[in-house]
PQR file of N, CA, C, O and H, with PARSE charges and radii, in Angstrom:
ATOM      1  N   UNK A   1      21.012  -2.160   0.911 -0.4000 1.5000
ATOM      2  CA  UNK A   1      19.655  -2.475   1.315 -0.0000 2.0000
ATOM      3  C   UNK A   1      19.294  -1.659   2.560  0.5500 1.7000
ATOM      4  O   UNK A   1      20.061  -1.592   3.520 -0.5500 1.4000
ATOM      5  N   UNK A   2      18.114  -1.042   2.521 -0.4000 1.5000
ATOM      6  CA  UNK A   2      17.677  -0.188   3.624 -0.0000 2.0000
ATOM      7  C   UNK A   2      17.229  -1.037   4.809  0.5500 1.7000
ATOM      8  O   UNK A   2      16.667  -2.120   4.648 -0.5500 1.4000
ATOM      9  H   UNK A   2      17.490  -1.096   1.741  0.4000 1.0000
ATOM     10  N   UNK A   3      17.494  -0.516   5.998 -0.4000 1.5000
ATOM     11  CA  UNK A   3      17.075  -1.212   7.217 -0.0000 2.0000
ATOM     12  C   UNK A   3      15.577  -1.001   7.444  0.5500 1.7000
ATOM     13  O   UNK A   3      14.946  -0.170   6.791 -0.5500 1.4000
ATOM     14  H   UNK A   3      17.950   0.364   6.130  0.4000 1.0000
ATOM     15  N   UNK A   4      15.035  -1.756   8.365 -0.4000 1.5000
ATOM     16  CA  UNK A   4      13.618  -1.633   8.703 -0.0000 2.0000
ATOM     17  C   UNK A   4      13.313  -0.227   9.212  0.5500 1.7000
ATOM     18  O   UNK A   4      12.275   0.343   8.877 -0.5500 1.4000
ATOM     19  H   UNK A   4      15.548  -2.431   8.895  0.4000 1.0000
ATOM     20  N   UNK A   5      14.210   0.332  10.019 -0.4000 1.5000
ATOM     21  CA  UNK A   5      14.018   1.681  10.549 -0.0000 2.0000
ATOM     22  C   UNK A   5      14.054   2.710   9.429  0.5500 1.7000
ATOM     23  O   UNK A   5      13.243   3.637   9.412 -0.5500 1.4000
ATOM     24  H   UNK A   5      15.054  -0.132  10.291  0.4000 1.0000
ATOM     25  N   UNK A   6      14.981   2.559   8.499 -0.4000 1.5000
ATOM     26  CA  UNK A   6      15.071   3.499   7.376 -0.0000 2.0000
ATOM     27  C   UNK A   6      13.807   3.444   6.518  0.5500 1.7000
ATOM     28  O   UNK A   6      13.322   4.485   6.074 -0.5500 1.4000
ATOM     29  H   UNK A   6      15.640   1.807   8.513  0.4000 1.0000
ATOM     30  N   UNK A   7      13.276   2.267   6.282 -0.4000 1.5000
ATOM     31  CA  UNK A   7      12.038   2.135   5.505 -0.0000 2.0000
ATOM     32  C   UNK A   7      10.862   2.776   6.249  0.5500 1.7000
ATOM     33  O   UNK A   7      10.009   3.418   5.636 -0.5500 1.4000
ATOM     34  H   UNK A   7      13.670   1.421   6.643  0.4000 1.0000
ATOM     35  N   UNK A   8      10.823   2.599   7.564 -0.4000 1.5000
ATOM     36  CA  UNK A   8       9.755   3.209   8.365 -0.0000 2.0000
ATOM     37  C   UNK A   8       9.838   4.731   8.308  0.5500 1.7000
ATOM     38  O   UNK A   8       8.821   5.410   8.168 -0.5500 1.4000
ATOM     39  H   UNK A   8      11.516   2.078   8.062  0.4000 1.0000
ATOM     40  N   UNK A   9      11.054   5.261   8.419 -0.4000 1.5000
ATOM     41  CA  UNK A   9      11.240   6.713   8.360 -0.0000 2.0000
ATOM     42  C   UNK A   9      10.866   7.245   6.983  0.5500 1.7000
ATOM     43  O   UNK A   9      10.253   8.306   6.870 -0.5500 1.4000
ATOM     44  H   UNK A   9      11.880   4.709   8.533  0.4000 1.0000
ATOM     45  N   UNK A  10      11.230   6.516   5.946 -0.4000 1.5000
ATOM     46  CA  UNK A  10      10.871   6.917   4.584 -0.0000 2.0000
ATOM     47  C   UNK A  10       9.353   6.943   4.425  0.5500 1.7000
ATOM     48  O   UNK A  10       8.807   7.847   3.792 -0.5500 1.4000
ATOM     49  H   UNK A  10      11.728   5.654   6.037  0.4000 1.0000
ATOM     50  N   UNK A  11       8.676   5.956   4.997 -0.4000 1.5000
ATOM     51  CA  UNK A  11       7.218   5.923   4.949 -0.0000 2.0000
ATOM     52  C   UNK A  11       6.595   7.113   5.656  0.5500 1.7000
ATOM     53  O   UNK A  11       5.636   7.703   5.157 -0.5500 1.4000
ATOM     54  H   UNK A  11       9.119   5.222   5.511  0.4000 1.0000
ATOM     55  N   UNK A  12       7.137   7.471   6.821 -0.4000 1.5000
ATOM     56  CA  UNK A  12       6.641   8.645   7.555 -0.0000 2.0000
ATOM     57  C   UNK A  12       6.806   9.918   6.730  0.5500 1.7000
ATOM     58  O   UNK A  12       5.904  10.754   6.672 -0.5500 1.4000
ATOM     59  H   UNK A  12       7.916   6.992   7.226  0.4000 1.0000
ATOM     60  N   UNK A  13       7.956  10.053   6.101 -0.4000 1.5000
ATOM     61  CA  UNK A  13       8.225  11.239   5.289 -0.0000 2.0000
ATOM     62  C   UNK A  13       7.281  11.295   4.094  0.5500 1.7000
ATOM     63  O   UNK A  13       6.770  12.364   3.760 -0.5500 1.4000
ATOM     64  H   UNK A  13       8.688   9.374   6.149  0.4000 1.0000
ATOM     65  N   UNK A  14       7.045  10.159   3.448 -0.4000 1.5000
ATOM     66  CA  UNK A  14       6.131  10.124   2.303 -0.0000 2.0000
ATOM     67  C   UNK A  14       4.716  10.514   2.713  0.5500 1.7000
ATOM     68  O   UNK A  14       4.051  11.269   2.004 -0.5500 1.4000
ATOM     69  H   UNK A  14       7.460   9.291   3.719  0.4000 1.0000
ATOM     70  N   UNK A  15       4.254  10.005   3.849 -0.4000 1.5000
ATOM     71  CA  UNK A  15       2.916  10.357   4.331 -0.0000 2.0000
ATOM     72  C   UNK A  15       2.855  11.847   4.647  0.5500 1.7000
ATOM     73  O   UNK A  15       1.890  12.520   4.284 -0.5500 1.4000
ATOM     74  H   UNK A  15       4.795   9.392   4.424  0.4000 1.0000
ATOM     75  N   UNK A  16       3.885  12.368   5.323 -0.4000 1.5000
ATOM     76  CA  UNK A  16       3.930  13.791   5.643 -0.0000 2.0000
ATOM     77  C   UNK A  16       3.798  14.623   4.371  0.5500 1.7000
ATOM     78  O   UNK A  16       2.986  15.546   4.314 -0.5500 1.4000
ATOM     79  H   UNK A  16       4.669  11.821   5.617  0.4000 1.0000
ATOM     80  N   UNK A  17       4.588  14.301   3.361 -0.4000 1.5000
ATOM     81  CA  UNK A  17       4.568  15.089   2.126 -0.0000 2.0000
ATOM     82  C   UNK A  17       3.269  14.911   1.344  0.5500 1.7000
ATOM     83  O   UNK A  17       2.869  15.810   0.604 -0.5500 1.4000
ATOM     84  H   UNK A  17       5.248  13.551   3.407  0.4000 1.0000
ATOM     85  N   UNK A  18       2.616  13.785   1.494 -0.4000 1.5000
ATOM     86  CA  UNK A  18       1.334  13.617   0.808 -0.0000 2.0000
ATOM     87  C   UNK A  18       0.279  14.563   1.375  0.5500 1.7000
ATOM     88  O   UNK A  18      -0.644  14.956   0.662 -0.5500 1.4000
ATOM     89  H   UNK A  18       2.940  13.055   2.096  0.4000 1.0000
ATOM     90  N   UNK A  19       0.404  14.929   2.642 -0.4000 1.5000
ATOM     91  CA  UNK A  19      -0.528  15.880   3.255 -0.0000 2.0000
ATOM     92  C   UNK A  19      -0.026  17.318   3.153  0.5500 1.7000
ATOM     93  O   UNK A  19      -0.830  18.233   2.976 -0.5500 1.4000
ATOM     94  H   UNK A  19       1.153  14.610   3.222  0.4000 1.0000
ATOM     95  N   UNK A  20       1.272  17.536   3.260 -0.4000 1.5000
ATOM     96  CA  UNK A  20       1.804  18.901   3.289 -0.0000 2.0000
ATOM     97  C   UNK A  20       1.826  19.553   1.918  0.5500 1.7000
ATOM     98  O   UNK A  20       1.894  20.779   1.829 -0.5500 1.4000
ATOM     99  H   UNK A  20       1.925  16.792   3.404  0.4000 1.0000
ATOM    100  N   UNK A  21       1.770  18.781   0.862 -0.4000 1.5000
ATOM    101  CA  UNK A  21       1.892  19.356  -0.477 -0.0000 2.0000
ATOM    102  C   UNK A  21       0.567  19.847  -1.040  0.5500 1.7000
ATOM    103  O   UNK A  21       0.513  20.282  -2.190 -0.5500 1.4000
ATOM    104  H   UNK A  21       1.715  17.785   0.935  0.4000 1.0000
ATOM    105  N   UNK A  22      -0.490  19.787  -0.261 -0.4000 1.5000
ATOM    106  CA  UNK A  22      -1.808  20.159  -0.775 -0.0000 2.0000
ATOM    107  C   UNK A  22      -2.033  21.667  -0.825  0.5500 1.7000
ATOM    108  O   UNK A  22      -2.781  22.147  -1.676 -0.5500 1.4000
ATOM    109  H   UNK A  22      -0.446  19.433   0.674  0.4000 1.0000
ATOM    110  N   UNK A  23      -1.404  22.414   0.065 -0.4000 1.5000
ATOM    111  CA  UNK A  23      -1.559  23.874   0.061 -0.0000 2.0000
ATOM    112  C   UNK A  23      -0.321  24.517   0.663  0.5500 1.7000
ATOM    113  O   UNK A  23       0.279  23.974   1.591 -0.5500 1.4000
ATOM    114  H   UNK A  23      -0.796  22.024   0.756  0.4000 1.0000
ATOM    115  N   UNK A  24       0.059  25.662   0.141 -0.4000 1.5000
ATOM    116  CA  UNK A  24       1.175  26.421   0.709 -0.0000 2.0000
ATOM    117  C   UNK A  24       2.507  25.708   0.655  0.5500 1.7000
ATOM    118  O   UNK A  24       2.836  25.044  -0.328 -0.5500 1.4000
ATOM    119  H   UNK A  24      -0.428  26.103  -0.613  0.4000 1.0000
ATOM    120  N   UNK A  25       3.270  25.855   1.726 -0.4000 1.5000
ATOM    121  CA  UNK A  25       4.626  25.320   1.843 -0.0000 2.0000
ATOM    122  C   UNK A  25       4.591  23.798   1.944  0.5500 1.7000
ATOM    123  O   UNK A  25       3.940  23.245   2.830 -0.5500 1.4000
ATOM    124  H   UNK A  25       3.003  26.394   2.524  0.4000 1.0000
ATOM    125  N   UNK A  26       5.294  23.124   1.032 -0.4000 1.5000
ATOM    126  CA  UNK A  26       5.266  21.656   1.047 -0.0000 2.0000
ATOM    127  C   UNK A  26       6.108  21.053   2.158  0.5500 1.7000
ATOM    128  O   UNK A  26       6.102  19.836   2.346 -0.5500 1.4000
ATOM    129  H   UNK A  26       5.823  23.574   0.313  0.4000 1.0000
ATOM    130  N   UNK A  27       6.837  21.889   2.902 -0.4000 1.5000
ATOM    131  CA  UNK A  27       7.658  21.404   4.010 -0.0000 2.0000
ATOM    132  C   UNK A  27       7.020  21.661   5.372  0.5500 1.7000
ATOM    133  O   UNK A  27       7.606  21.342   6.405 -0.5500 1.4000
ATOM    134  H   UNK A  27       6.842  22.877   2.749  0.4000 1.0000
ATOM    135  N   UNK A  28       5.821  22.237   5.373 -0.4000 1.5000
ATOM    136  CA  UNK A  28       5.101  22.515   6.617 -0.0000 2.0000
ATOM    137  C   UNK A  28       3.650  22.103   6.445  0.5500 1.7000
ATOM    138  O   UNK A  28       3.114  22.111   5.337 -0.5500 1.4000
ATOM    139  H   UNK A  28       5.345  22.497   4.533  0.4000 1.0000
ATOM    140  N   UNK A  29       3.027  21.745   7.551 -0.4000 1.5000
ATOM    141  CA  UNK A  29       1.604  21.421   7.533 -0.0000 2.0000
ATOM    142  C   UNK A  29       0.800  22.612   8.024  0.5500 1.7000
ATOM    143  O   UNK A  29       1.114  23.197   9.060 -0.5500 1.4000
ATOM    144  H   UNK A  29       3.462  21.739   8.451  0.4000 1.0000
ATOM    145  N   UNK A  30      -0.240  22.970   7.279 -0.4000 1.5000
ATOM    146  CA  UNK A  30      -1.180  23.969   7.783 -0.0000 2.0000
ATOM    147  C   UNK A  30      -2.045  23.277   8.833  0.5500 1.7000
ATOM    148  O   UNK A  30      -1.969  22.060   9.004 -0.5500 1.4000
ATOM    149  H   UNK A  30      -0.496  22.495   6.437  0.4000 1.0000
ATOM    150  N   UNK A  31      -2.852  24.042   9.520 -0.4000 1.5000
ATOM    151  CA  UNK A  31      -3.738  23.431  10.523 -0.0000 2.0000
ATOM    152  C   UNK A  31      -4.686  22.425   9.879  0.5500 1.7000
ATOM    153  O   UNK A  31      -4.917  21.339  10.410 -0.5500 1.4000
ATOM    154  H   UNK A  31      -2.914  25.030   9.381  0.4000 1.0000
ATOM    155  N   UNK A  32      -5.230  22.805   8.728 -0.4000 1.5000
ATOM    156  CA  UNK A  32      -6.159  21.905   8.034 -0.0000 2.0000
ATOM    157  C   UNK A  32      -5.449  20.631   7.584  0.5500 1.7000
ATOM    158  O   UNK A  32      -5.998  19.536   7.703 -0.5500 1.4000
ATOM    159  H   UNK A  32      -5.043  23.688   8.296  0.4000 1.0000
ATOM    160  N   UNK A  33      -4.226  20.774   7.067 -0.4000 1.5000
ATOM    161  CA  UNK A  33      -3.456  19.603   6.641 -0.0000 2.0000
ATOM    162  C   UNK A  33      -3.123  18.705   7.831  0.5500 1.7000
ATOM    163  O   UNK A  33      -3.182  17.480   7.728 -0.5500 1.4000
ATOM    164  H   UNK A  33      -3.779  21.664   6.971  0.4000 1.0000
ATOM    165  N   UNK A  34      -2.775  19.317   8.952 -0.4000 1.5000
ATOM    166  CA  UNK A  34      -2.462  18.542  10.157 -0.0000 2.0000
ATOM    167  C   UNK A  34      -3.690  17.777  10.631  0.5500 1.7000
ATOM    168  O   UNK A  34      -3.599  16.605  10.994 -0.5500 1.4000
ATOM    169  H   UNK A  34      -2.727  20.313   9.036  0.4000 1.0000
ATOM    170  N   UNK A  35      -4.836  18.446  10.627 -0.4000 1.5000
ATOM    171  CA  UNK A  35      -6.085  17.799  11.028 -0.0000 2.0000
ATOM    172  C   UNK A  35      -6.385  16.619  10.111  0.5500 1.7000
ATOM    173  O   UNK A  35      -6.750  15.541  10.581 -0.5500 1.4000
ATOM    174  H   UNK A  35      -4.909  19.399  10.332  0.4000 1.0000
ATOM    175  N   UNK A  36      -6.233  16.819   8.805 -0.4000 1.5000
ATOM    176  CA  UNK A  36      -6.483  15.742   7.850 -0.0000 2.0000
ATOM    177  C   UNK A  36      -5.514  14.580   8.046  0.5500 1.7000
ATOM    178  O   UNK A  36      -5.914  13.419   7.951 -0.5500 1.4000
ATOM    179  H   UNK A  36      -5.937  17.694   8.423  0.4000 1.0000
ATOM    180  N   UNK A  37      -4.251  14.878   8.317 -0.4000 1.5000
ATOM    181  CA  UNK A  37      -3.255  13.833   8.558 -0.0000 2.0000
ATOM    182  C   UNK A  37      -3.631  13.020   9.788  0.5500 1.7000
ATOM    183  O   UNK A  37      -3.630  11.789   9.745 -0.5500 1.4000
ATOM    184  H   UNK A  37      -3.926  15.820   8.394  0.4000 1.0000
ATOM    185  N   UNK A  38      -3.953  13.699  10.880 -0.4000 1.5000
ATOM    186  CA  UNK A  38      -4.305  12.998  12.118 -0.0000 2.0000
ATOM    187  C   UNK A  38      -5.559  12.149  11.946  0.5500 1.7000
ATOM    188  O   UNK A  38      -5.615  11.012  12.412 -0.5500 1.4000
ATOM    189  H   UNK A  38      -3.954  14.698  10.915  0.4000 1.0000
ATOM    190  N   UNK A  39      -6.564  12.707  11.274 -0.4000 1.5000
ATOM    191  CA  UNK A  39      -7.805  11.960  11.075 -0.0000 2.0000
ATOM    192  C   UNK A  39      -7.625  10.822  10.080  0.5500 1.7000
ATOM    193  O   UNK A  39      -8.208   9.750  10.243 -0.5500 1.4000
ATOM    194  H   UNK A  39      -6.518  13.632  10.896  0.4000 1.0000
ATOM    195  N   UNK A  40      -6.820  11.056   9.053 -0.4000 1.5000
ATOM    196  CA  UNK A  40      -6.642  10.049   8.019 -0.0000 2.0000
ATOM    197  C   UNK A  40      -5.701   8.927   8.400  0.5500 1.7000
ATOM    198  O   UNK A  40      -5.915   7.779   8.008 -0.5500 1.4000
ATOM    199  H   UNK A  40      -6.346  11.926   8.921  0.4000 1.0000
ATOM    200  N   UNK A  41      -4.666   9.239   9.156 -0.4000 1.5000
ATOM    201  CA  UNK A  41      -3.624   8.259   9.443 -0.0000 2.0000
ATOM    202  C   UNK A  41      -3.646   7.730  10.875  0.5500 1.7000
ATOM    203  O   UNK A  41      -3.184   6.617  11.126 -0.5500 1.4000
ATOM    204  H   UNK A  41      -4.493  10.171   9.475  0.4000 1.0000
ATOM    205  N   UNK A  42      -4.173   8.505  11.809 -0.4000 1.5000
ATOM    206  CA  UNK A  42      -4.089   8.116  13.220 -0.0000 2.0000
ATOM    207  C   UNK A  42      -5.443   8.060  13.920  0.5500 1.7000
ATOM    208  O   UNK A  42      -5.506   8.109  15.148 -0.5500 1.4000
ATOM    209  H   UNK A  42      -4.549   9.409  11.605  0.4000 1.0000
ATOM    210  N   UNK A  43      -6.510   7.959  13.161 -0.4000 1.5000
ATOM    211  CA  UNK A  43      -7.848   8.012  13.758 -0.0000 2.0000
ATOM    212  C   UNK A  43      -8.037   6.943  14.836  0.5500 1.7000
ATOM    213  O   UNK A  43      -8.516   7.248  15.928 -0.5500 1.4000
ATOM    214  H   UNK A  43      -6.459   7.919  12.163  0.4000 1.0000
ATOM    215  N   UNK A  44      -7.669   5.704  14.544 -0.4000 1.5000
ATOM    216  CA  UNK A  44      -7.847   4.625  15.530 -0.0000 2.0000
ATOM    217  C   UNK A  44      -6.957   4.833  16.746  0.5500 1.7000
ATOM    218  O   UNK A  44      -7.388   4.615  17.878 -0.5500 1.4000
ATOM    219  H   UNK A  44      -7.280   5.456  13.657  0.4000 1.0000
ATOM    220  N   UNK A  45      -5.724   5.254  16.516 -0.4000 1.5000
ATOM    221  CA  UNK A  45      -4.784   5.499  17.610 -0.0000 2.0000
ATOM    222  C   UNK A  45      -5.303   6.607  18.515  0.5500 1.7000
ATOM    223  O   UNK A  45      -5.267   6.479  19.738 -0.5500 1.4000
ATOM    224  H   UNK A  45      -5.374   5.431  15.596  0.4000 1.0000
ATOM    225  N   UNK A  46      -5.788   7.699  17.916 -0.4000 1.5000
ATOM    226  CA  UNK A  46      -6.282   8.820  18.715 -0.0000 2.0000
ATOM    227  C   UNK A  46      -7.537   8.437  19.481  0.5500 1.7000
ATOM    228  O   UNK A  46      -7.724   8.872  20.617 -0.5500 1.4000
ATOM    229  H   UNK A  46      -5.818   7.802  16.922  0.4000 1.0000
ATOM    230  N   UNK A  47      -8.395   7.632  18.878 -0.4000 1.5000
ATOM    231  CA  UNK A  47      -9.596   7.174  19.573 -0.0000 2.0000
ATOM    232  C   UNK A  47      -9.211   6.370  20.810  0.5500 1.7000
ATOM    233  O   UNK A  47      -9.772   6.577  21.886 -0.5500 1.4000
ATOM    234  H   UNK A  47      -8.243   7.278  17.955  0.4000 1.0000
ATOM    235  N   UNK A  48      -8.263   5.460  20.662 -0.4000 1.5000
ATOM    236  CA  UNK A  48      -7.804   4.660  21.801 -0.0000 2.0000
ATOM    237  C   UNK A  48      -7.159   5.543  22.866  0.5500 1.7000
ATOM    238  O   UNK A  48      -7.333   5.301  24.060 -0.5500 1.4000
ATOM    239  H   UNK A  48      -7.807   5.291  19.788  0.4000 1.0000
ATOM    240  N   UNK A  49      -6.417   6.562  22.443 -0.4000 1.5000
ATOM    241  CA  UNK A  49      -5.775   7.477  23.382 -0.0000 2.0000
ATOM    242  C   UNK A  49      -6.823   8.249  24.176  0.5500 1.7000
ATOM    243  O   UNK A  49      -6.689   8.411  25.389 -0.5500 1.4000
ATOM    244  H   UNK A  49      -6.276   6.759  21.472  0.4000 1.0000
ATOM    245  N   UNK A  50      -7.863   8.723  23.500 -0.4000 1.5000
ATOM    246  CA  UNK A  50      -8.932   9.460  24.181 -0.0000 2.0000
ATOM    247  C   UNK A  50      -9.634   8.554  25.190  0.5500 1.7000
ATOM    248  O   UNK A  50      -9.967   8.998  26.289 -0.5500 1.4000
ATOM    249  H   UNK A  50      -7.972   8.591  22.515  0.4000 1.0000
ATOM    250  N   UNK A  51      -9.862   7.304  24.835 -0.4000 1.5000
ATOM    251  CA  UNK A  51     -10.470   6.349  25.768 -0.0000 2.0000
ATOM    252  C   UNK A  51      -9.576   6.171  26.988  0.5500 1.7000
ATOM    253  O   UNK A  51     -10.069   6.143  28.115 -0.5500 1.4000
ATOM    254  H   UNK A  51      -9.592   6.943  23.942  0.4000 1.0000
ATOM    255  N   UNK A  52      -8.270   6.052  26.777 -0.4000 1.5000
ATOM    256  CA  UNK A  52      -7.323   5.914  27.885 -0.0000 2.0000
ATOM    257  C   UNK A  52      -7.371   7.134  28.801  0.5500 1.7000
ATOM    258  O   UNK A  52      -7.423   6.991  30.023 -0.5500 1.4000
ATOM    259  H   UNK A  52      -7.869   6.075  25.861  0.4000 1.0000
ATOM    260  N   UNK A  53      -7.354   8.326  28.221 -0.4000 1.5000
ATOM    261  CA  UNK A  53      -7.393   9.554  29.023 -0.0000 2.0000
ATOM    262  C   UNK A  53      -8.701   9.634  29.806  0.5500 1.7000
ATOM    263  O   UNK A  53      -8.701  10.019  30.975 -0.5500 1.4000
ATOM    264  H   UNK A  53      -7.311   8.442  27.228  0.4000 1.0000
ATOM    265  N   UNK A  54      -9.810   9.276  29.172 -0.4000 1.5000
ATOM    266  CA  UNK A  54     -11.104   9.301  29.869 -0.0000 2.0000
ATOM    267  C   UNK A  54     -11.116   8.310  31.031  0.5500 1.7000
ATOM    268  O   UNK A  54     -11.602   8.634  32.115 -0.5500 1.4000
ATOM    269  H   UNK A  54      -9.811   8.964  28.222  0.4000 1.0000
ATOM    270  N   UNK A  55     -10.588   7.116  30.816 -0.4000 1.5000
ATOM    271  CA  UNK A  55     -10.551   6.110  31.884 -0.0000 2.0000
ATOM    272  C   UNK A  55      -9.671   6.574  33.041  0.5500 1.7000
ATOM    273  O   UNK A  55     -10.028   6.383  34.203 -0.5500 1.4000
ATOM    274  H   UNK A  55     -10.193   6.853  29.936  0.4000 1.0000
ATOM    275  N   UNK A  56      -8.536   7.175  32.738 -0.4000 1.5000
ATOM    276  CA  UNK A  56      -7.666   7.700  33.794 -0.0000 2.0000
ATOM    277  C   UNK A  56      -8.340   8.829  34.560  0.5500 1.7000
ATOM    278  O   UNK A  56      -8.195   8.931  35.778 -0.5500 1.4000
ATOM    279  H   UNK A  56      -8.245   7.330  31.793  0.4000 1.0000
ATOM    280  N   UNK A  57      -9.073   9.672  33.851 -0.4000 1.5000
ATOM    281  CA  UNK A  57      -9.783  10.775  34.494 -0.0000 2.0000
ATOM    282  C   UNK A  57     -10.836  10.249  35.458  0.5500 1.7000
ATOM    283  O   UNK A  57     -10.956  10.746  36.578 -0.5500 1.4000
ATOM    284  H   UNK A  57      -9.190   9.589  32.862  0.4000 1.0000
ATOM    285  N   UNK A  58     -11.593   9.255  35.034 -0.4000 1.5000
ATOM    286  CA  UNK A  58     -12.612   8.655  35.901 -0.0000 2.0000
ATOM    287  C   UNK A  58     -11.960   8.032  37.127  0.5500 1.7000
ATOM    288  O   UNK A  58     -12.437   8.218  38.246 -0.5500 1.4000
ATOM    289  H   UNK A  58     -11.495   8.852  34.124  0.4000 1.0000
ATOM    290  N   UNK A  59     -10.877   7.295  36.923 -0.4000 1.5000
ATOM    291  CA  UNK A  59     -10.188   6.648  38.047 -0.0000 2.0000
ATOM    292  C   UNK A  59      -9.659   7.683  39.032  0.5500 1.7000
ATOM    293  O   UNK A  59      -9.793   7.510  40.244 -0.5500 1.4000
ATOM    294  H   UNK A  59     -10.490   7.144  36.014  0.4000 1.0000
ATOM    295  N   UNK A  60      -9.063   8.748  38.528 -0.4000 1.5000
ATOM    296  CA  UNK A  60      -8.542   9.798  39.413 -0.0000 2.0000
ATOM    297  C   UNK A  60      -9.671  10.487  40.160  0.5500 1.7000
ATOM    298  O   UNK A  60      -9.544  10.780  41.349 -0.5500 1.4000
ATOM    299  H   UNK A  60      -8.954   8.888  37.543  0.4000 1.0000
ATOM    300  N   UNK A  61     -10.769  10.747  39.474 -0.4000 1.5000
ATOM    301  CA  UNK A  61     -11.908  11.387  40.118 -0.0000 2.0000
ATOM    302  C   UNK A  61     -12.429  10.518  41.258  0.5500 1.7000
ATOM    303  O   UNK A  61     -12.690  11.020  42.352 -0.5500 1.4000
ATOM    304  H   UNK A  61     -10.872  10.509  38.508  0.4000 1.0000
ATOM    305  N   UNK A  62     -12.580   9.230  41.011 -0.4000 1.5000
ATOM    306  CA  UNK A  62     -13.056   8.325  42.063 -0.0000 2.0000
ATOM    307  C   UNK A  62     -12.092   8.310  43.249  0.5500 1.7000
ATOM    308  O   UNK A  62     -12.530   8.295  44.399 -0.5500 1.4000
ATOM    309  H   UNK A  62     -12.368   8.822  40.123  0.4000 1.0000
ATOM    310  N   UNK A  63     -10.809   8.314  42.985 -0.4000 1.5000
ATOM    311  CA  UNK A  63      -9.806   8.321  44.048 -0.0000 2.0000
ATOM    312  C   UNK A  63      -9.924   9.588  44.893  0.5500 1.7000
ATOM    313  O   UNK A  63      -9.926   9.521  46.122 -0.5500 1.4000
ATOM    314  H   UNK A  63     -10.453   8.326  42.051  0.4000 1.0000
ATOM    315  N   UNK A  64     -10.024  10.748  44.226 -0.4000 1.5000
ATOM    316  CA  UNK A  64     -10.079  12.004  44.972 -0.0000 2.0000
ATOM    317  C   UNK A  64     -11.400  12.168  45.722  0.5500 1.7000
ATOM    318  O   UNK A  64     -11.421  12.747  46.809 -0.5500 1.4000
ATOM    319  H   UNK A  64     -10.023  10.802  43.228  0.4000 1.0000
ATOM    320  N   UNK A  65     -12.491  11.673  45.166 -0.4000 1.5000
ATOM    321  CA  UNK A  65     -13.777  11.730  45.864 -0.0000 2.0000
ATOM    322  C   UNK A  65     -13.703  10.887  47.134  0.5500 1.7000
ATOM    323  O   UNK A  65     -14.154  11.324  48.193 -0.5500 1.4000
ATOM    324  H   UNK A  65     -12.474  11.203  44.283  0.4000 1.0000
ATOM    325  N   UNK A  66     -13.142   9.693  47.039 -0.4000 1.5000
ATOM    326  CA  UNK A  66     -12.998   8.833  48.218 -0.0000 2.0000
ATOM    327  C   UNK A  66     -12.058   9.457  49.240  0.5500 1.7000
ATOM    328  O   UNK A  66     -12.292   9.341  50.443 -0.5500 1.4000
ATOM    329  H   UNK A  66     -12.776   9.338  46.179  0.4000 1.0000
ATOM    330  N   UNK A  67     -11.005  10.111  48.784 -0.4000 1.5000
ATOM    331  CA  UNK A  67     -10.051  10.754  49.700 -0.0000 2.0000
ATOM    332  C   UNK A  67     -10.705  11.896  50.467  0.5500 1.7000
ATOM    333  O   UNK A  67     -10.407  12.100  51.644 -0.5500 1.4000
ATOM    334  H   UNK A  67     -10.815  10.206  47.807  0.4000 1.0000
ATOM    335  N   UNK A  68     -11.590  12.640  49.817 -0.4000 1.5000
ATOM    336  CA  UNK A  68     -12.250  13.765  50.471 -0.0000 2.0000
ATOM    337  C   UNK A  68     -13.300  13.296  51.469  0.5500 1.7000
ATOM    338  O   UNK A  68     -13.603  14.014  52.421 -0.5500 1.4000
ATOM    339  H   UNK A  68     -11.832  12.474  48.861  0.4000 1.0000
ATOM    340  N   UNK A  69     -13.852  12.125  51.274 -0.4000 1.5000
ATOM    341  CA  UNK A  69     -14.888  11.617  52.168 -0.0000 2.0000
ATOM    342  C   UNK A  69     -14.311  11.072  53.470  0.5500 1.7000
ATOM    343  O   UNK A  69     -15.054  10.879  54.432 -0.5500 1.4000
ATOM    344  H   UNK A  69     -13.605  11.541  50.501  0.4000 1.0000
ATOM    345  N   UNK A  70     -13.022  10.823  53.520 -0.4000 1.5000
ATOM    346  CA  UNK A  70     -12.392  10.265  54.724 -0.0000 2.0000
ATOM    347  C   UNK A  70     -12.106  11.323  55.741  0.5500 1.7000
ATOM    348  O   UNK A  70     -11.578  11.023  56.812 -0.5500 1.4000
ATOM    349  H   UNK A  70     -12.418  10.980  52.738  0.4000 1.0000
TER
END
């Protein structure tokens, strides 16, 4: 019986091959395939990541603006 980690890894590999087999080498992702994979599988995760980066940027900017005013 496969472990939870083995099943997760198998799932990752299956998703990878579902995108990589569309054009060219089935063991590599083209730029278009990579873009489709990220948008199709990680859209919510990437959106949250971009929000985090934007919030950190705003916080750092406010900190440095206040530091320069002192």
